[in-house]
PDB file of N, CA, C, O and CB in Angstrom:
ATOM      1  N   UNK A   1      15.721  -7.855   0.760  1.00  0.00           N
ATOM      2  CA  UNK A   1      15.447  -6.578   0.084  1.00  0.00           C
ATOM      3  C   UNK A   1      14.116  -6.637  -0.676  1.00  0.00           C
ATOM      4  O   UNK A   1      13.302  -5.718  -0.590  1.00  0.00           O
ATOM      5  CB  UNK A   1      16.599  -6.225  -0.889  1.00  0.00           C
ATOM      6  N   UNK A   2      13.912  -7.708  -1.405  1.00  0.00           N
ATOM      7  CA  UNK A   2      12.665  -7.851  -2.171  1.00  0.00           C
ATOM      8  C   UNK A   2      11.472  -7.855  -1.229  1.00  0.00           C
ATOM      9  O   UNK A   2      10.456  -7.215  -1.501  1.00  0.00           O
ATOM     10  CB  UNK A   2      12.681  -9.148  -3.019  1.00  0.00           C
ATOM     11  N   UNK A   3      11.594  -8.572  -0.127  1.00  0.00           N
ATOM     12  CA  UNK A   3      10.488  -8.642   0.836  1.00  0.00           C
ATOM     13  C   UNK A   3      10.211  -7.261   1.413  1.00  0.00           C
ATOM     14  O   UNK A   3       9.055  -6.865   1.557  1.00  0.00           O
ATOM     15  CB  UNK A   3      10.808  -9.644   1.972  1.00  0.00           C
ATOM     16  N   UNK A   4      11.275  -6.526   1.743  1.00  0.00           N
ATOM     17  CA  UNK A   4      11.112  -5.178   2.301  1.00  0.00           C
ATOM     18  C   UNK A   4      10.452  -4.258   1.285  1.00  0.00           C
ATOM     19  O   UNK A   4       9.563  -3.479   1.630  1.00  0.00           O
ATOM     20  CB  UNK A   4      12.473  -4.598   2.734  1.00  0.00           C
ATOM     21  N   UNK A   5      10.887  -4.350   0.033  1.00  0.00           N
ATOM     22  CA  UNK A   5      10.324  -3.497  -1.017  1.00  0.00           C
ATOM     23  C   UNK A   5       8.849  -3.806  -1.207  1.00  0.00           C
ATOM     24  O   UNK A   5       8.037  -2.895  -1.370  1.00  0.00           O
ATOM     25  CB  UNK A   5      11.084  -3.685  -2.344  1.00  0.00           C
ATOM     26  N   UNK A   6       8.498  -5.085  -1.188  1.00  0.00           N
ATOM     27  CA  UNK A   6       7.100  -5.480  -1.368  1.00  0.00           C
ATOM     28  C   UNK A   6       6.261  -4.977  -0.198  1.00  0.00           C
ATOM     29  O   UNK A   6       5.151  -4.483  -0.395  1.00  0.00           O
ATOM     30  CB  UNK A   6       6.977  -7.018  -1.501  1.00  0.00           C
ATOM     31  N   UNK A   7       6.789  -5.103   1.021  1.00  0.00           N
ATOM     32  CA  UNK A   7       6.061  -4.661   2.215  1.00  0.00           C
ATOM     33  C   UNK A   7       5.859  -3.153   2.196  1.00  0.00           C
ATOM     34  O   UNK A   7       4.754  -2.661   2.424  1.00  0.00           O
ATOM     35  CB  UNK A   7       6.810  -5.077   3.492  1.00  0.00           C
ATOM     36  N   UNK A   8       6.935  -2.425   1.923  1.00  0.00           N
ATOM     37  CA  UNK A   8       6.866  -0.953   1.891  1.00  0.00           C
ATOM     38  C   UNK A   8       6.011  -0.494   0.719  1.00  0.00           C
ATOM     39  O   UNK A   8       5.252   0.468   0.845  1.00  0.00           O
ATOM     40  CB  UNK A   8       8.286  -0.335   1.792  1.00  0.00           C
ATOM     41  N   UNK A   9       6.125  -1.165  -0.407  1.00  0.00           N
ATOM     42  CA  UNK A   9       5.370  -0.790  -1.597  1.00  0.00           C
ATOM     43  C   UNK A   9       3.889  -1.060  -1.423  1.00  0.00           C
ATOM     44  O   UNK A   9       3.060  -0.380  -2.027  1.00  0.00           O
ATOM     45  CB  UNK A   9       5.892  -1.533  -2.809  1.00  0.00           C
ATOM     46  N   UNK A  10       3.540  -2.060  -0.590  1.00  0.00           N
ATOM     47  CA  UNK A  10       2.132  -2.408  -0.394  1.00  0.00           C
ATOM     48  C   UNK A  10       1.440  -1.393   0.514  1.00  0.00           C
ATOM     49  O   UNK A  10       0.221  -1.237   0.449  1.00  0.00           O
ATOM     50  CB  UNK A  10       2.006  -3.821   0.199  1.00  0.00           C
ATOM     51  N   UNK A  11       2.205  -0.705   1.358  1.00  0.00           N
ATOM     52  CA  UNK A  11       1.606   0.264   2.288  1.00  0.00           C
ATOM     53  C   UNK A  11       0.889   1.399   1.558  1.00  0.00           C
ATOM     54  O   UNK A  11      -0.286   1.637   1.836  1.00  0.00           O
ATOM     55  CB  UNK A  11       2.681   0.843   3.203  1.00  0.00           C
ATOM     56  N   UNK A  12       1.540   2.107   0.643  1.00  0.00           N
ATOM     57  CA  UNK A  12       0.871   3.210  -0.075  1.00  0.00           C
ATOM     58  C   UNK A  12      -0.312   2.699  -0.874  1.00  0.00           C
ATOM     59  O   UNK A  12      -1.326   3.387  -0.989  1.00  0.00           O
ATOM     60  CB  UNK A  12       1.857   3.930  -1.010  1.00  0.00           C
ATOM     61  N   UNK A  13      -0.196   1.507  -1.426  1.00  0.00           N
ATOM     62  CA  UNK A  13      -1.281   0.925  -2.228  1.00  0.00           C
ATOM     63  C   UNK A  13      -2.495   0.670  -1.350  1.00  0.00           C
ATOM     64  O   UNK A  13      -3.622   0.987  -1.730  1.00  0.00           O
ATOM     65  CB  UNK A  13      -0.825  -0.390  -2.909  1.00  0.00           C
ATOM     66  N   UNK A  14      -2.265   0.098  -0.177  1.00  0.00           N
ATOM     67  CA  UNK A  14      -3.367  -0.191   0.743  1.00  0.00           C
ATOM     68  C   UNK A  14      -4.000   1.107   1.224  1.00  0.00           C
ATOM     69  O   UNK A  14      -5.223   1.200   1.333  1.00  0.00           O
ATOM     70  CB  UNK A  14      -2.875  -1.026   1.944  1.00  0.00           C
ATOM     71  N   UNK A  15      -3.173   2.112   1.513  1.00  0.00           N
ATOM     72  CA  UNK A  15      -3.693   3.405   1.965  1.00  0.00           C
ATOM     73  C   UNK A  15      -4.506   4.059   0.863  1.00  0.00           C
ATOM     74  O   UNK A  15      -5.575   4.613   1.122  1.00  0.00           O
ATOM     75  CB  UNK A  15      -2.547   4.335   2.403  1.00  0.00           C
ATOM     76  N   UNK A  16      -4.009   4.000  -0.356  1.00  0.00           N
ATOM     77  CA  UNK A  16      -4.704   4.602  -1.497  1.00  0.00           C
ATOM     78  C   UNK A  16      -6.035   3.899  -1.713  1.00  0.00           C
ATOM     79  O   UNK A  16      -7.043   4.556  -1.969  1.00  0.00           O
ATOM     80  CB  UNK A  16      -3.835   4.527  -2.780  1.00  0.00           C
ATOM     81  N   UNK A  17      -6.056   2.565  -1.613  1.00  0.00           N
ATOM     82  CA  UNK A  17      -7.285   1.806  -1.817  1.00  0.00           C
ATOM     83  C   UNK A  17      -8.286   2.152  -0.726  1.00  0.00           C
ATOM     84  O   UNK A  17      -9.482   2.267  -0.994  1.00  0.00           O
ATOM     85  CB  UNK A  17      -6.999   0.287  -1.832  1.00  0.00           C
ATOM     86  N   UNK A  18      -7.807   2.318   0.502  1.00  0.00           N
ATOM     87  CA  UNK A  18      -8.689   2.673   1.616  1.00  0.00           C
ATOM     88  C   UNK A  18      -9.296   4.052   1.391  1.00  0.00           C
ATOM     89  O   UNK A  18     -10.483   4.259   1.644  1.00  0.00           O
ATOM     90  CB  UNK A  18      -7.920   2.640   2.954  1.00  0.00           C
ATOM     91  N   UNK A  19      -8.494   4.987   0.921  1.00  0.00           N
ATOM     92  CA  UNK A  19      -8.978   6.345   0.653  1.00  0.00           C
ATOM     93  C   UNK A  19     -10.016   6.311  -0.462  1.00  0.00           C
ATOM     94  O   UNK A  19     -11.034   6.999  -0.388  1.00  0.00           O
ATOM     95  CB  UNK A  19      -7.805   7.287   0.273  1.00  0.00           C
ATOM     96  N   UNK A  20      -9.760   5.513  -1.493  1.00  0.00           N
ATOM     97  CA  UNK A  20     -10.697   5.409  -2.614  1.00  0.00           C
ATOM     98  C   UNK A  20     -12.016   4.825  -2.119  1.00  0.00           C
ATOM     99  O   UNK A  20     -13.090   5.262  -2.531  1.00  0.00           O
ATOM    100  CB  UNK A  20     -10.105   4.535  -3.757  1.00  0.00           C
ATOM    101  N   UNK A  21     -11.927   3.837  -1.236  1.00  0.00           N
ATOM    102  CA  UNK A  21     -13.140   3.194  -0.718  1.00  0.00           C
ATOM    103  C   UNK A  21     -13.930   4.181   0.137  1.00  0.00           C
ATOM    104  O   UNK A  21     -15.156   4.248   0.046  1.00  0.00           O
ATOM    105  CB  UNK A  21     -12.782   1.929   0.108  1.00  0.00           C
ATOM    106  N   UNK A  22     -13.219   4.947   0.968  1.00  0.00           N
ATOM    107  CA  UNK A  22     -13.896   5.910   1.846  1.00  0.00           C
ATOM    108  C   UNK A  22     -14.495   7.040   1.018  1.00  0.00           C
ATOM    109  O   UNK A  22     -15.563   7.557   1.348  1.00  0.00           O
ATOM    110  CB  UNK A  22     -12.913   6.478   2.901  1.00  0.00           C
ATOM    111  N   UNK A  23     -13.803   7.428  -0.068  1.00  0.00           N
ATOM    112  CA  UNK A  23     -14.311   8.487  -0.941  1.00  0.00           C
ATOM    113  C   UNK A  23     -15.399   7.898  -1.821  1.00  0.00           C
ATOM    114  O   UNK A  23     -15.978   8.607  -2.645  1.00  0.00           O
ATOM    115  CB  UNK A  23     -13.168   9.113  -1.807  1.00  0.00           C
TER     116      UNK A  23
END
């Protein structure tokens, strides 16, 4: 469960960071 939460939680963070970098 912890691993799944970390994996799923990292997705929005990575997407947000990518958007910030592109912007």
